[in-house]
Steps between C-alpha positions, in 0.01 A plus 500: 500500500632837395521793739321811355670831568247729318186543309465373143424719206137377490446587875633854436274568204201378693597713798549814292166440308314473830677815624401689189137398519493597871650840417256560202201416725617749771545776239155436367339525835700819579400655169137429558524641843632833359223508248249450770650765725502752209136423417397542867686830512325628193156394635569660831610827341185506280286448803663791677460724195128406466446597858678832424260553202200418720613748756556769257159447329327505843653843581400658162189726539457538113481121433226409259368158393689345202836386405817667613866392445847609574852393577733523793780711348849447595404301821377195293568574140388144378162537669176651382159508644140534388189517715116475431312713737129460587253607763233272631151621623622544853773742391788258559771546237654184350829500313620187315874578475741302278875562528697362202879437459647492156867424476743213515329334201184408709174669596359481858208657654328533838142581556319631813166654581483795745192649650477841667248756586387757232658847450725644764438852637739796426584515875613146489708556197675790664613315802 
C-alpha cells in the first residue's frame, strides 16, 4: 500500500469547482440583497414625498377639485407627482396622490389617498 502525501489532480479540480459554485451563490445572494435594499429605499422615499405633497395640498387655501401635478425640484430630481382632488358631500377633501420615479432604466410609482377637511382659513395660513 502506497502512502499518499497530497491530493490528486481530480480532487483539486472538484474542490476548486465546489468553491467556485459556493462563491457564485454567495455573490448572487449579496447582489439580490442590494437590489432589494435599493428598491426599499426608493419606496420609502416616495412615501415620504407623497406625505409631503399631502401636507402641502392640505395647507393650500386656493385648492380646487381636479388634477394637479408637480415635481420636487433639486430635492428629488427623478421624482414627479400628480394628484386628483375631489370633495365629497360632507366637505371632506380626498386627494389621490401618485409619486413616480423615472430613472435608472426603470419606472416605479407609489400611490396614497389622503383625506382632509375643506378649505383652510386665511388666519390658519398666516400662522
